Jmol script that loads the backbone (N, CA, C; Angstrom):
load data "model"
ATOM      1  N   MET A   1       0.845  -1.173   0.000  1.00  0.00           N
ATOM      2  CA  MET A   1       0.000   0.000   0.000  1.00  0.00           C
ATOM      3  C   MET A   1       0.894   1.241   0.000  1.00  0.00           C
ATOM      4  N   ALA A   2       0.546   2.207  -0.827  1.00  0.00           N
ATOM      5  CA  ALA A   2       1.387   3.395  -0.996  1.00  0.00           C
ATOM      6  C   ALA A   2       1.496   4.212   0.282  1.00  0.00           C
ATOM      7  N   LEU A   3       0.394   4.376   1.002  1.00  0.00           N
ATOM      8  CA  LEU A   3       0.421   5.168   2.229  1.00  0.00           C
ATOM      9  C   LEU A   3       1.367   4.544   3.249  1.00  0.00           C
ATOM     10  N   GLU A   4       1.317   3.232   3.384  1.00  0.00           N
ATOM     11  CA  GLU A   4       2.231   2.562   4.310  1.00  0.00           C
ATOM     12  C   GLU A   4       3.681   2.753   3.888  1.00  0.00           C
ATOM     13  N   ALA A   5       3.946   2.735   2.586  1.00  0.00           N
ATOM     14  CA  ALA A   5       5.323   2.913   2.092  1.00  0.00           C
ATOM     15  C   ALA A   5       5.847   4.305   2.411  1.00  0.00           C
ATOM     16  N   ILE A   6       5.016   5.307   2.246  1.00  0.00           N
ATOM     17  CA  ILE A   6       5.453   6.684   2.510  1.00  0.00           C
ATOM     18  C   ILE A   6       5.632   6.915   4.006  1.00  0.00           C
ATOM     19  N   LEU A   7       4.625   6.533   4.793  1.00  0.00           N
ATOM     20  CA  LEU A   7       4.704   6.756   6.233  1.00  0.00           C
ATOM     21  C   LEU A   7       5.716   5.831   6.890  1.00  0.00           C
ATOM     22  N   GLY A   8       6.017   4.725   6.251  1.00  0.00           N
ATOM     23  CA  GLY A   8       7.132   3.907   6.695  1.00  0.00           C
ATOM     24  C   GLY A   8       6.816   2.808   7.679  1.00  0.00           C
ATOM     25  N   PHE A   9       5.656   2.184   7.570  1.00  0.00           N
ATOM     26  CA  PHE A   9       5.357   1.052   8.435  1.00  0.00           C
ATOM     27  C   PHE A   9       4.648  -0.019   7.620  1.00  0.00           C
ATOM     28  N   ARG A  10       4.845  -1.266   8.011  1.00  0.00           N
ATOM     29  CA  ARG A  10       4.121  -2.354   7.379  1.00  0.00           C
ATOM     30  C   ARG A  10       4.059  -3.533   8.338  1.00  0.00           C
ATOM     31  N   GLN A  11       2.980  -4.280   8.228  1.00  0.00           N
ATOM     32  CA  GLN A  11       2.837  -5.472   9.045  1.00  0.00           C
ATOM     33  C   GLN A  11       3.429  -6.644   8.281  1.00  0.00           C
ATOM     34  N   GLU A  12       4.287  -7.390   8.952  1.00  0.00           N
ATOM     35  CA  GLU A  12       4.850  -8.630   8.416  1.00  0.00           C
ATOM     36  C   GLU A  12       4.584  -9.712   9.443  1.00  0.00           C
ATOM     37  N   GLY A  13       3.580 -10.525   9.183  1.00  0.00           N
ATOM     38  CA  GLY A  13       3.218 -11.543  10.156  1.00  0.00           C
ATOM     39  C   GLY A  13       2.755 -10.906  11.442  1.00  0.00           C
ATOM     40  N   ARG A  14       3.386 -11.258  12.555  1.00  0.00           N
ATOM     41  CA  ARG A  14       3.013 -10.708  13.863  1.00  0.00           C
ATOM     42  C   ARG A  14       3.951  -9.590  14.308  1.00  0.00           C
ATOM     43  N   PHE A  15       4.513  -8.860  13.343  1.00  0.00           N
ATOM     44  CA  PHE A  15       5.425  -7.758  13.634  1.00  0.00           C
ATOM     45  C   PHE A  15       5.071  -6.536  12.797  1.00  0.00           C
ATOM     46  N   LEU A  16       5.370  -5.352  13.336  1.00  0.00           N
ATOM     47  CA  LEU A  16       5.364  -4.113  12.562  1.00  0.00           C
ATOM     48  C   LEU A  16       6.809  -3.751  12.289  1.00  0.00           C
ATOM     49  N   ARG A  17       7.100  -3.398  11.053  1.00  0.00           N
ATOM     50  CA  ARG A  17       8.451  -2.995  10.665  1.00  0.00           C
ATOM     51  C   ARG A  17       8.384  -1.562  10.141  1.00  0.00           C
ATOM     52  N   PHE A  18       9.492  -0.847  10.279  1.00  0.00           N
ATOM     53  CA  PHE A  18       9.507   0.586   9.971  1.00  0.00           C
ATOM     54  C   PHE A  18      10.633   0.940   9.018  1.00  0.00           C
ATOM     55  N   GLU A  19      10.269   1.647   7.926  1.00  0.00           N
ATOM     56  CA  GLU A  19      11.220   2.201   6.964  1.00  0.00           C
ATOM     57  C   GLU A  19      10.632   3.495   6.418  1.00  0.00           C
ATOM     58  N   PRO A  20      10.610   4.558   7.218  1.00  0.00           N
ATOM     59  CA  PRO A  20       9.986   5.804   6.769  1.00  0.00           C
ATOM     60  C   PRO A  20      10.727   6.466   5.614  1.00  0.00           C
ATOM     61  N   CYS A  21       9.941   7.154   4.797  1.00  0.00           N
ATOM     62  CA  CYS A  21      10.484   7.923   3.675  1.00  0.00           C
ATOM     63  C   CYS A  21       9.558   9.125   3.482  1.00  0.00           C
ATOM     64  N   VAL A  22       9.781  10.153   4.297  1.00  0.00           N
ATOM     65  CA  VAL A  22       8.917  11.336   4.301  1.00  0.00           C
ATOM     66  C   VAL A  22       9.745  12.573   3.980  1.00  0.00           C
ATOM     67  N   PRO A  23       9.082  13.677   3.641  1.00  0.00           N
ATOM     68  CA  PRO A  23       9.831  14.912   3.384  1.00  0.00           C
ATOM     69  C   PRO A  23      10.674  15.318   4.595  1.00  0.00           C
ATOM     70  N   ALA A  24      11.860  15.809   4.327  1.00  0.00           N
ATOM     71  CA  ALA A  24      12.771  16.218   5.399  1.00  0.00           C
ATOM     72  C   ALA A  24      12.155  17.315   6.272  1.00  0.00           C
ATOM     73  N   GLY A  25      11.237  18.088   5.732  1.00  0.00           N
ATOM     74  CA  GLY A  25      10.602  19.166   6.468  1.00  0.00           C
ATOM     75  C   GLY A  25       9.520  18.731   7.449  1.00  0.00           C
ATOM     76  N   TRP A  26       9.183  17.463   7.460  1.00  0.00           N
ATOM     77  CA  TRP A  26       8.203  16.962   8.432  1.00  0.00           C
ATOM     78  C   TRP A  26       8.927  16.691   9.742  1.00  0.00           C
ATOM     79  N   PRO A  27       8.708  17.474  10.791  1.00  0.00           N
ATOM     80  CA  PRO A  27       9.430  17.244  12.040  1.00  0.00           C
ATOM     81  C   PRO A  27       8.949  16.011  12.795  1.00  0.00           C
ATOM     82  N   ALA A  28       7.666  15.668  12.634  1.00  0.00           N
ATOM     83  CA  ALA A  28       7.108  14.508  13.338  1.00  0.00           C
ATOM     84  C   ALA A  28       5.725  14.210  12.775  1.00  0.00           C
ATOM     85  N   TYR A  29       5.271  12.988  12.999  1.00  0.00           N
ATOM     86  CA  TYR A  29       3.896  12.619  12.671  1.00  0.00           C
ATOM     87  C   TYR A  29       3.524  11.391  13.487  1.00  0.00           C
ATOM     88  N   GLU A  30       2.212  11.168  13.594  1.00  0.00           N
ATOM     89  CA  GLU A  30       1.712  10.047  14.386  1.00  0.00           C
ATOM     90  C   GLU A  30       0.638   9.300  13.626  1.00  0.00           C
ATOM     91  N   ILE A  31       0.570   8.014  13.881  1.00  0.00           N
ATOM     92  CA  ILE A  31      -0.515   7.206  13.349  1.00  0.00           C
ATOM     93  C   ILE A  31      -0.993   6.280  14.458  1.00  0.00           C
ATOM     94  N   ALA A  32      -2.227   5.845  14.344  1.00  0.00           N
ATOM     95  CA  ALA A  32      -2.776   4.831  15.248  1.00  0.00           C
ATOM     96  C   ALA A  32      -3.033   3.594  14.401  1.00  0.00           C
ATOM     97  N   TYR A  33      -2.582   2.455  14.877  1.00  0.00           N
ATOM     98  CA  TYR A  33      -2.704   1.201  14.141  1.00  0.00           C
ATOM     99  C   TYR A  33      -3.414   0.181  15.021  1.00  0.00           C
ATOM    100  N   ARG A  34      -4.487  -0.404  14.511  1.00  0.00           N
ATOM    101  CA  ARG A  34      -5.224  -1.412  15.273  1.00  0.00           C
ATOM    102  C   ARG A  34      -4.803  -2.802  14.819  1.00  0.00           C
ATOM    103  N   TYR A  35      -4.555  -3.647  15.795  1.00  0.00           N
ATOM    104  CA  TYR A  35      -4.249  -5.052  15.533  1.00  0.00           C
ATOM    105  C   TYR A  35      -5.148  -5.863  16.459  1.00  0.00           C
ATOM    106  N   GLY A  36      -6.223  -6.402  15.910  1.00  0.00           N
ATOM    107  CA  GLY A  36      -7.191  -7.104  16.744  1.00  0.00           C
ATOM    108  C   GLY A  36      -7.728  -6.176  17.812  1.00  0.00           C
ATOM    109  N   SER A  37      -7.589  -6.573  19.067  1.00  0.00           N
ATOM    110  CA  SER A  37      -8.103  -5.775  20.178  1.00  0.00           C
ATOM    111  C   SER A  37      -7.118  -4.714  20.671  1.00  0.00           C
ATOM    112  N   ALA A  38      -5.913  -4.700  20.141  1.00  0.00           N
ATOM    113  CA  ALA A  38      -4.875  -3.760  20.599  1.00  0.00           C
ATOM    114  C   ALA A  38      -4.775  -2.551  19.668  1.00  0.00           C
ATOM    115  N   THR A  39      -4.319  -1.442  20.242  1.00  0.00           N
ATOM    116  CA  THR A  39      -4.041  -0.229  19.470  1.00  0.00           C
ATOM    117  C   THR A  39      -2.581   0.135  19.681  1.00  0.00           C
ATOM    118  N   TYR A  40      -1.914   0.484  18.590  1.00  0.00           N
ATOM    119  CA  TYR A  40      -0.516   0.915  18.645  1.00  0.00           C
ATOM    120  C   TYR A  40      -0.468   2.373  18.203  1.00  0.00           C
ATOM    121  N   ARG A  41      -0.110   3.270  19.137  1.00  0.00           N
ATOM    122  CA  ARG A  41       0.075   4.686  18.818  1.00  0.00           C
ATOM    123  C   ARG A  41       1.539   4.836  18.420  1.00  0.00           C
ATOM    124  N   ILE A  42       1.767   5.177  17.165  1.00  0.00           N
ATOM    125  CA  ILE A  42       3.129   5.228  16.626  1.00  0.00           C
ATOM    126  C   ILE A  42       3.505   6.680  16.352  1.00  0.00           C
ATOM    127  N   HIS A  43       4.551   7.134  17.025  1.00  0.00           N
ATOM    128  CA  HIS A  43       5.053   8.495  16.864  1.00  0.00           C
ATOM    129  C   HIS A  43       6.387   8.418  16.117  1.00  0.00           C
ATOM    130  N   PHE A  44       6.479   9.128  15.012  1.00  0.00           N
ATOM    131  CA  PHE A  44       7.713   9.194  14.220  1.00  0.00           C
ATOM    132  C   PHE A  44       8.377  10.534  14.491  1.00  0.00           C
ATOM    133  N   ASP A  45       9.623  10.519  14.903  1.00  0.00           N
ATOM    134  CA  ASP A  45      10.398  11.717  15.225  1.00  0.00           C
ATOM    135  C   ASP A  45      11.419  11.948  14.115  1.00  0.00           C
ATOM    136  N   ASN A  46      11.194  13.010  13.349  1.00  0.00           N
ATOM    137  CA  ASN A  46      12.112  13.367  12.260  1.00  0.00           C
ATOM    138  C   ASN A  46      12.798  14.696  12.565  1.00  0.00           C
ATOM    139  N   SER A  47      13.101  14.929  13.840  1.00  0.00           N
ATOM    140  CA  SER A  47      13.677  16.218  14.236  1.00  0.00           C
ATOM    141  C   SER A  47      15.056  16.461  13.617  1.00  0.00           C
ATOM    142  N   LYS A  48      15.724  15.418  13.166  1.00  0.00           N
ATOM    143  CA  LYS A  48      17.019  15.590  12.488  1.00  0.00           C
ATOM    144  C   LYS A  48      16.842  16.021  11.037  1.00  0.00           C
ATOM    145  N   GLY A  49      15.607  15.935  10.515  1.00  0.00           N
ATOM    146  CA  GLY A  49      15.329  16.379   9.154  1.00  0.00           C
ATOM    147  C   GLY A  49      15.869  15.464   8.078  1.00  0.00           C
ATOM    148  N   ILE A  50      16.099  14.215   8.386  1.00  0.00           N
ATOM    149  CA  ILE A  50      16.656  13.274   7.408  1.00  0.00           C
ATOM    150  C   ILE A  50      15.552  12.672   6.539  1.00  0.00           C
ATOM    151  N   GLY A  51      14.444  12.278   7.146  1.00  0.00           N
ATOM    152  CA  GLY A  51      13.286  11.804   6.399  1.00  0.00           C
ATOM    153  C   GLY A  51      13.302  10.354   5.966  1.00  0.00           C
ATOM    154  N   ARG A  52      14.422   9.665   6.119  1.00  0.00           N
ATOM    155  CA  ARG A  52      14.520   8.275   5.644  1.00  0.00           C
ATOM    156  C   ARG A  52      15.168   7.396   6.693  1.00  0.00           C
ATOM    157  N   GLY A  53      14.734   6.145   6.720  1.00  0.00           N
ATOM    158  CA  GLY A  53      15.365   5.139   7.565  1.00  0.00           C
ATOM    159  C   GLY A  53      15.027   5.292   9.034  1.00  0.00           C
ATOM    160  N   GLY A  54      15.227   4.235   9.758  1.00  0.00           N
ATOM    161  CA  GLY A  54      14.981   4.256  11.190  1.00  0.00           C
ATOM    162  C   GLY A  54      16.284   4.166  11.960  1.00  0.00           C
ATOM    163  N   GLN A  55      16.389   4.905  13.022  1.00  0.00           N
ATOM    164  CA  GLN A  55      17.575   4.845  13.871  1.00  0.00           C
ATOM    165  C   GLN A  55      17.309   3.982  15.090  1.00  0.00           C
ATOM    166  N   SER A  56      16.122   4.153  15.691  1.00  0.00           N
ATOM    167  CA  SER A  56      15.764   3.324  16.835  1.00  0.00           C
ATOM    168  C   SER A  56      14.249   3.265  16.973  1.00  0.00           C
ATOM    169  N   VAL A  57      13.782   2.168  17.589  1.00  0.00           N
ATOM    170  CA  VAL A  57      12.358   1.959  17.813  1.00  0.00           C
ATOM    171  C   VAL A  57      12.176   1.476  19.244  1.00  0.00           C
ATOM    172  N   THR A  58      11.232   2.110  19.958  1.00  0.00           N
ATOM    173  CA  THR A  58      10.897   1.641  21.298  1.00  0.00           C
ATOM    174  C   THR A  58       9.418   1.268  21.339  1.00  0.00           C
ATOM    175  N   LEU A  59       9.107   0.288  22.173  1.00  0.00           N
ATOM    176  CA  LEU A  59       7.736  -0.154  22.422  1.00  0.00           C
ATOM    177  C   LEU A  59       7.493  -0.024  23.912  1.00  0.00           C
ATOM    178  N   ASP A  60       6.550   0.833  24.274  1.00  0.00           N
ATOM    179  CA  ASP A  60       6.228   1.066  25.681  1.00  0.00           C
ATOM    180  C   ASP A  60       7.487   1.383  26.498  1.00  0.00           C
ATOM    181  N   GLY A  61       8.383   2.182  25.900  1.00  0.00           N
ATOM    182  CA  GLY A  61       9.583   2.646  26.586  1.00  0.00           C
ATOM    183  C   GLY A  61      10.783   1.723  26.521  1.00  0.00           C
ATOM    184  N   GLU A  62      10.633   0.546  25.897  1.00  0.00           N
ATOM    185  CA  GLU A  62      11.737  -0.419  25.800  1.00  0.00           C
ATOM    186  C   GLU A  62      12.229  -0.507  24.357  1.00  0.00           C
ATOM    187  N   LEU A  63      13.545  -0.448  24.173  1.00  0.00           N
ATOM    188  CA  LEU A  63      14.147  -0.578  22.854  1.00  0.00           C
ATOM    189  C   LEU A  63      13.838  -1.960  22.286  1.00  0.00           C
ATOM    190  N   VAL A  64      13.440  -2.031  21.010  1.00  0.00           N
ATOM    191  CA  VAL A  64      13.157  -3.319  20.375  1.00  0.00           C
ATOM    192  C   VAL A  64      14.271  -3.676  19.397  1.00  0.00           C
ATOM    193  N   ALA A  65      14.525  -4.957  19.280  1.00  0.00           N
ATOM    194  CA  ALA A  65      15.571  -5.453  18.380  1.00  0.00           C
ATOM    195  C   ALA A  65      15.095  -5.380  16.935  1.00  0.00           C
ATOM    196  N   ASN A  66      16.011  -5.139  16.034  1.00  0.00           N
ATOM    197  CA  ASN A  66      15.766  -5.147  14.589  1.00  0.00           C
ATOM    198  C   ASN A  66      14.664  -4.191  14.145  1.00  0.00           C
ATOM    199  N   GLU A  67      14.377  -3.183  14.960  1.00  0.00           N
ATOM    200  CA  GLU A  67      13.354  -2.194  14.620  1.00  0.00           C
ATOM    201  C   GLU A  67      12.025  -2.849  14.277  1.00  0.00           C
ATOM    202  N   SER A  68      11.712  -3.989  14.926  1.00  0.00           N
ATOM    203  CA  SER A  68      10.492  -4.749  14.678  1.00  0.00           C
ATOM    204  C   SER A  68       9.677  -4.850  15.960  1.00  0.00           C
ATOM    205  N   VAL A  69       8.451  -4.361  15.921  1.00  0.00           N
ATOM    206  CA  VAL A  69       7.575  -4.375  17.087  1.00  0.00           C
ATOM    207  C   VAL A  69       6.704  -5.630  17.044  1.00  0.00           C
ATOM    208  N   PRO A  70       6.790  -6.483  18.076  1.00  0.00           N
ATOM    209  CA  PRO A  70       5.910  -7.652  18.116  1.00  0.00           C
ATOM    210  C   PRO A  70       4.473  -7.211  18.405  1.00  0.00           C
ATOM    211  N   LEU A  71       3.538  -7.778  17.672  1.00  0.00           N
ATOM    212  CA  LEU A  71       2.133  -7.425  17.828  1.00  0.00           C
ATOM    213  C   LEU A  71       1.435  -8.415  18.751  1.00  0.00           C
ATOM    214  N   ALA A  72       0.537  -7.903  19.579  1.00  0.00           N
ATOM    215  CA  ALA A  72      -0.224  -8.741  20.500  1.00  0.00           C
ATOM    216  C   ALA A  72      -1.674  -8.281  20.489  1.00  0.00           C
ATOM    217  N   GLN A  73      -2.603  -9.212  20.571  1.00  0.00           N
ATOM    218  CA  GLN A  73      -4.024  -8.885  20.690  1.00  0.00           C
ATOM    219  C   GLN A  73      -4.386  -8.933  22.165  1.00  0.00           C
ATOM    220  N   ASP A  74      -3.997  -7.887  22.887  1.00  0.00           N
ATOM    221  CA  ASP A  74      -4.135  -7.887  24.340  1.00  0.00           C
ATOM    222  C   ASP A  74      -5.057  -6.783  24.872  1.00  0.00           C
ATOM    223  N   ALA A  75      -5.832  -6.170  24.000  1.00  0.00           N
ATOM    224  CA  ALA A  75      -6.798  -5.131  24.369  1.00  0.00           C
ATOM    225  C   ALA A  75      -6.160  -3.921  25.059  1.00  0.00           C
ATOM    226  N   ARG A  76      -4.875  -3.704  24.843  1.00  0.00           N
ATOM    227  CA  ARG A  76      -4.168  -2.569  25.436  1.00  0.00           C
ATOM    228  C   ARG A  76      -3.823  -1.547  24.361  1.00  0.00           C
ATOM    229  N   THR A  77      -3.441  -0.361  24.816  1.00  0.00           N
ATOM    230  CA  THR A  77      -2.893   0.663  23.929  1.00  0.00           C
ATOM    231  C   THR A  77      -1.399   0.716  24.175  1.00  0.00           C
ATOM    232  N   HIS A  78      -0.627   0.571  23.113  1.00  0.00           N
ATOM    233  CA  HIS A  78       0.834   0.548  23.204  1.00  0.00           C
ATOM    234  C   HIS A  78       1.401   1.802  22.549  1.00  0.00           C
ATOM    235  N   ASP A  79       2.482   2.317  23.119  1.00  0.00           N
ATOM    236  CA  ASP A  79       3.173   3.476  22.562  1.00  0.00           C
ATOM    237  C   ASP A  79       4.449   3.022  21.869  1.00  0.00           C
ATOM    238  N   VAL A  80       4.555   3.402  20.594  1.00  0.00           N
ATOM    239  CA  VAL A  80       5.737   3.089  19.784  1.00  0.00           C
ATOM    240  C   VAL A  80       6.372   4.411  19.380  1.00  0.00           C
ATOM    241  N   HIS A  81       7.683   4.515  19.528  1.00  0.00           N
ATOM    242  CA  HIS A  81       8.409   5.726  19.177  1.00  0.00           C
ATOM    243  C   HIS A  81       9.500   5.344  18.175  1.00  0.00           C
ATOM    244  N   VAL A  82       9.458   5.956  16.998  1.00  0.00           N
ATOM    245  CA  VAL A  82      10.434   5.684  15.946  1.00  0.00           C
ATOM    246  C   VAL A  82      11.246   6.950  15.709  1.00  0.00           C
ATOM    247  N   ILE A  83      12.545   6.860  15.878  1.00  0.00           N
ATOM    248  CA  ILE A  83      13.433   7.987  15.560  1.00  0.00           C
ATOM    249  C   ILE A  83      13.957   7.765  14.157  1.00  0.00           C
ATOM    250  N   ILE A  84      13.705   8.715  13.289  1.00  0.00           N
ATOM    251  CA  ILE A  84      14.085   8.612  11.868  1.00  0.00           C
ATOM    252  C   ILE A  84      15.505   9.107  11.686  1.00  0.00           C
ATOM    253  N   GLY A  85      16.266   8.357  10.885  1.00  0.00           N
ATOM    254  CA  GLY A  85      17.604   8.774  10.518  1.00  0.00           C
ATOM    255  C   GLY A  85      18.651   8.108  11.271  1.00  0.00           C
TER     256      GLY A  85
END
end "model"
wireframe off; spacefill off
backbone 0.3
color backbone group
C-alpha cells in the first residue's frame, strides 16, 4: 500500500516494521494502528530532518531489536516511538 510505504510502516506476520520515507521538512507525525483488540500509537520523530530510515524503535519505553515491534491482541494501547535517521 502506498500510504504505508510513505509513512514507513508495514505489518509482516506478527510484527510491525519501519522504513519511513517522508519529506525532510516533516518534524514529526503520528498514526494509530489497530491489531485485533490492541491499538498501537506510533510516533515518528524526524527532528534531524533526514526523512529516511529508522535509527531506533521503542515499544512502551523499551528498545526493540531489529526495529520490529511484536504485535499482540491484548486489548491494550501501546506506545511506539520511531526515531528517523
